[in-house]
C-alpha distance (Angstrom), angle and dihedral (degrees) to the residues before:
residue distance angle dihedral
M1 . . .
T2 3.79 . .
S3 3.80 124.4 .
Q4 3.68 113.7 -86.4
P5 3.87 114.9 -104.4
S6 3.77 118.5 -137.7
L7 3.80 114.8 -86.4
T8 3.79 107.0 -118.6
I9 3.74 121.3 -153.3
Q10 3.72 114.0 171.9
D11 3.78 97.7 -137.4
G12 3.81 89.3 61.0
A13 3.82 100.7 -104.7
L14 3.87 111.1 140.2
L15 3.78 89.8 -3.6
G16 3.79 106.2 166.6
T17 3.79 95.7 9.7
N18 3.78 127.0 121.8
L19 3.78 116.8 -140.5
P20 3.83 115.4 -139.9
Y21 3.82 93.2 -108.0
W22 3.76 138.7 81.0
H23 3.77 108.6 -87.5
C24 3.84 95.3 -141.5
R25 3.83 100.3 172.1
R26 3.77 141.7 16.3
G27 3.78 112.4 -165.3
K28 3.80 127.1 -176.6
V29 3.80 89.4 -85.2
R30 3.79 109.9 1.3
D31 3.81 132.6 64.1
V32 3.81 116.1 -154.7
Y33 3.80 123.4 -153.8
D34 3.80 123.8 -168.1
L35 3.86 112.9 -128.4
G36 3.78 94.0 -180.0
D37 3.78 103.0 -106.7
R38 3.74 94.4 21.1
L39 3.83 141.3 32.4
L40 3.76 132.5 -120.7
L41 3.88 112.5 -142.2
I42 3.76 117.3 -165.3
A43 3.81 120.3 -169.4
S44 3.82 106.7 -147.4
D45 3.83 124.9 -163.9
R46 3.85 91.2 -109.7
I47 3.78 116.3 127.3
S48 3.76 127.8 -161.1
A49 3.74 134.8 -159.9
Y50 3.83 133.0 172.2
D51 3.83 88.3 8.7
W52 3.84 93.0 -59.7
V53 3.79 128.0 108.7
M54 3.74 108.9 -129.9
P55 3.85 116.7 -118.2
N56 3.78 91.9 -120.2
G57 3.77 128.6 32.0
I58 3.81 140.5 -142.5
P59 3.82 109.1 -94.8
T60 3.87 114.4 -121.7
K61 3.79 90.9 6.5
G62 3.84 92.4 120.8
K63 3.80 92.5 56.1
L64 3.77 91.2 48.9
L65 3.87 92.7 50.5
N66 3.83 87.7 48.4
R67 3.85 93.0 53.3
L68 3.76 93.0 48.4
S69 3.84 93.6 49.3
L70 3.85 90.0 48.2
M71 3.81 90.8 52.5
W72 3.84 91.9 50.3
F73 3.85 94.1 46.0
E74 3.80 87.3 55.2
F75 3.72 94.5 44.8
L76 3.73 103.8 42.1
G77 3.80 95.3 59.7
V78 3.85 94.6 -147.0
E79 3.83 129.2 128.6
H80 3.79 107.8 -84.9
H81 3.76 140.9 172.5
L82 3.81 99.8 -113.9
L83 3.85 115.7 121.3
S84 3.76 106.4 160.9
T85 3.78 144.8 -20.0
D86 3.86 93.2 -157.5
M87 3.83 109.6 112.6
S88 3.85 90.3 -173.8
T89 3.80 87.0 78.4
L90 3.88 89.1 70.5
P91 3.80 102.2 78.5
E92 3.84 92.1 -179.0
L93 3.77 91.6 70.5
T94 3.75 126.6 88.7
T95 3.79 120.8 -123.3
A96 3.77 90.8 -107.3
E97 3.90 90.7 51.3
R98 3.76 91.6 49.2
E99 3.76 91.8 49.4
A100 3.81 91.4 49.2
L101 3.79 93.8 49.7
T102 3.77 97.5 43.3
G103 3.81 111.1 106.6
R104 3.79 95.4 17.7
S105 3.77 100.8 54.7
V106 3.85 139.3 72.1
I107 3.70 135.3 -173.1
V108 3.82 110.0 -135.7
R109 3.81 139.8 178.2
K110 3.72 120.3 -101.5
T111 3.82 117.6 -108.6
K112 3.75 138.9 173.0
V113 3.79 99.3 -102.1
V114 3.77 116.2 -130.5
P115 3.75 106.6 -128.7
I116 3.81 96.4 -133.9
E117 3.72 132.7 87.8
C118 3.78 106.5 -132.2
V119 3.88 102.6 -143.7
V120 3.80 120.6 -174.1
R121 3.84 120.4 -170.0
G122 3.77 124.9 -162.9
Y123 3.81 94.6 166.8
L124 3.88 134.0 37.7
A125 3.80 104.0 -109.3
G126 3.85 141.3 128.7
S127 3.78 116.0 2.0
G128 3.72 90.2 -7.6
W129 3.80 90.7 63.6
Q130 3.70 92.2 44.5
E131 3.78 92.0 53.3
Y132 3.82 92.0 44.7
Q133 3.74 91.7 56.8
K134 3.85 90.8 57.9
T135 3.81 102.7 36.7
R136 3.81 109.6 11.2
S137 3.83 86.4 -121.3
V138 3.78 140.2 84.2
C139 3.79 119.7 -142.3
G140 3.78 91.7 -21.6
V141 3.88 93.3 -47.0
A142 3.83 108.4 124.6
L143 3.74 115.8 -136.7
S144 3.83 132.6 -169.5
D145 3.76 125.4 -97.8
G146 3.76 121.5 -100.9
L147 3.83 100.4 44.9
Q148 3.79 116.2 144.4
Q149 3.75 132.6 -145.2
C150 3.86 106.7 -71.8
S151 3.92 92.2 8.8
Q152 3.76 113.0 161.0
L153 3.79 108.1 -113.5
P154 3.84 119.4 -123.7
E155 3.86 85.5 -114.4
P156 3.76 134.7 -5.4
I157 3.80 114.5 -82.8
F158 3.82 129.5 -150.3
T159 3.79 112.8 -128.8
P160 3.84 110.6 171.6
A161 3.76 128.4 -163.2
T162 3.76 136.2 -161.4
K163 3.84 115.9 -106.8
A164 3.81 112.3 -117.2
E165 3.79 120.2 -158.5
E166 3.76 86.9 -157.0
G167 3.85 129.9 15.2
H168 3.70 129.1 7.0
D169 3.87 126.6 -16.6
E170 3.72 110.5 -121.9
N171 3.81 122.0 -128.9
I172 3.79 112.4 -126.8
S173 3.78 138.6 177.8
F174 3.74 123.4 -103.0
E175 3.78 87.6 -113.3
V176 3.77 90.0 58.0
M177 3.70 91.0 46.6
C178 3.78 88.0 58.0
Q179 3.86 87.3 57.2
H180 3.81 90.5 56.8
I181 3.82 97.9 45.8
D182 3.77 139.5 15.2
P183 3.84 109.2 -62.8
A184 3.77 93.6 -134.4
L185 3.80 90.4 52.2
A186 3.78 90.4 48.1
Q187 3.83 92.1 52.3
T188 3.81 89.5 49.3
L189 3.80 92.7 50.6
K190 3.79 92.2 46.2
Q191 3.82 92.3 55.7
L192 3.80 94.1 40.1
S193 3.82 92.2 50.6
I194 3.81 91.8 50.3
D195 3.79 91.6 47.4
I196 3.85 92.7 50.0
Y197 3.85 90.2 47.2
Q198 3.79 93.5 50.3
K199 3.80 92.8 49.5
A200 3.75 93.2 47.0
S201 3.75 92.7 43.9
R202 3.74 93.2 54.4
Y203 3.84 92.2 51.1
A204 3.87 91.7 45.4
Q205 3.83 91.8 50.3
S206 3.79 88.6 53.9
R207 3.81 87.1 55.6
G208 3.83 95.8 47.2
I209 3.77 100.0 -96.9
I210 3.81 131.0 115.8
I211 3.77 113.7 -151.7
A212 3.84 98.6 -151.0
D213 3.78 94.0 -177.5
T214 3.76 140.3 -23.8
K215 3.78 142.6 -177.0
F216 3.83 129.4 -130.8
E217 3.78 131.7 -165.6
F218 3.78 124.6 -152.4
G219 3.76 136.0 -166.8
L220 3.84 133.1 -166.5
A221 3.76 120.7 -121.4
G222 3.80 101.0 -175.3
D223 3.77 104.3 -54.1
K224 3.79 93.0 -23.1
I225 3.81 122.2 106.2
I226 3.75 108.3 -138.6
L227 3.85 128.4 -165.3
I228 3.82 107.0 -131.1
D229 3.82 144.1 176.5
E230 3.79 118.9 24.0
V231 3.79 119.0 -24.4
L232 3.91 130.9 -151.2
T233 3.77 97.3 -16.0
P234 3.88 128.1 144.8
D235 3.88 85.7 -102.1
S236 3.79 95.0 56.5
S237 3.84 100.5 32.5
R238 3.72 146.2 42.4
F239 3.84 109.6 -114.8
W240 3.82 117.7 -171.0
P241 3.81 129.0 -177.2
K242 3.81 105.8 -106.4
D243 3.83 95.2 -145.9
D244 3.83 92.2 54.8
Y245 3.81 98.2 44.6
Q246 3.85 117.0 127.1
P247 3.84 124.7 156.4
G248 3.82 120.3 -128.8
R249 3.89 96.2 53.3
D250 3.78 145.8 54.8
Q251 3.79 111.0 -74.8
A252 3.80 130.9 -132.4
S253 3.73 106.8 -108.5
F254 3.87 145.7 -159.5
D255 3.82 93.3 -148.9
K256 3.83 138.5 69.9
Q257 3.85 93.1 -70.5
F258 3.87 83.2 101.1
L259 3.83 88.8 59.8
R260 3.88 91.8 44.7
N261 3.75 90.8 52.0
W262 3.81 92.2 52.2
L263 3.78 91.1 48.4
S264 3.76 90.6 51.9
T265 3.76 92.0 57.4
S266 3.82 95.8 38.3
G267 3.86 96.0 84.7
W268 3.90 91.3 -112.6
D269 3.78 111.4 145.4
K270 3.87 94.1 -147.3
N271 3.82 89.3 -130.5
S272 3.79 99.6 79.2
P273 3.83 129.2 51.7
P274 3.85 109.3 -60.9
P275 3.79 123.0 -112.5
Q276 3.79 125.5 -99.7
L277 3.75 109.9 -89.0
P278 3.83 113.7 -114.3
E279 3.81 114.6 -118.9
E280 3.81 90.0 -113.6
I281 3.83 92.5 56.7
V282 3.80 90.6 47.9
K283 3.79 90.9 50.5
K284 3.81 94.7 48.0
T285 3.80 93.6 45.6
L286 3.76 90.6 52.7
E287 3.83 88.8 49.6
K288 3.78 91.0 56.2
Y289 3.80 91.6 52.5
E290 3.80 91.8 46.6
Q291 3.75 92.4 51.6
A292 3.89 90.6 53.5
E293 3.79 91.6 49.1
K294 3.80 92.9 47.4
L295 3.85 91.8 51.6
L296 3.77 94.9 43.9
V297 3.79 102.2 38.8
G298 3.80 101.5 24.3
């Protein structure tokens, strides 16, 4: 067992404090602690872009992401990893630690993580648009000529990616995915991902949001396929305002595209440590996330 790194929460709560559990993973946003038969997932306020974690975060962002994921887990009606949000069930924690973790933390079941990002695209944006311009396809899925930037696709497409511990996830074809994992499991995940996307997309459109694309993660608990990690948040999805949508151009968004746009004009080379985010950028990024939550959750 390694020494336990400090738990970092950007708003200062628990900063410099070790929790009495093994800190088994630190992702770009989430910290994962091993509880023995379960895991504790903590959504920090860190924010990443272009495969870098920014030096300062977005205060309260972790709690917002947590609330959105909880709403989707309840709405979707699929098997998921969530067990509890009640930090009082962890007697090893102090009162201050429980208070700091409440709202941004969940207790989840352990699974064998499928090493594939299950990406579903309903619209042609981001790396999908870039690839289409060169090949008229996305991740091996052939598309018709004449599509524009941000065009709605005739039907959602499944475009998986490898999960990278560090650096950038790599887009792959479904055929390559079948080389990484059992083909029958790959087919099941493909259909399940598209089904979840379609159900969520219909709901979001009724609330004024277009889910242009999103990524899901799955784990295996015995023979059960379990939806894990965050789900359908502004960190894992492209959210566009429905009433402002127009193909052929960049879209206004409720996600971290606003941050990416600022970084692209900041002079940062994307190869060295990123710059400190100005307070105005932090504020406006949080406003985007809050708008999405208000529309989706109410």
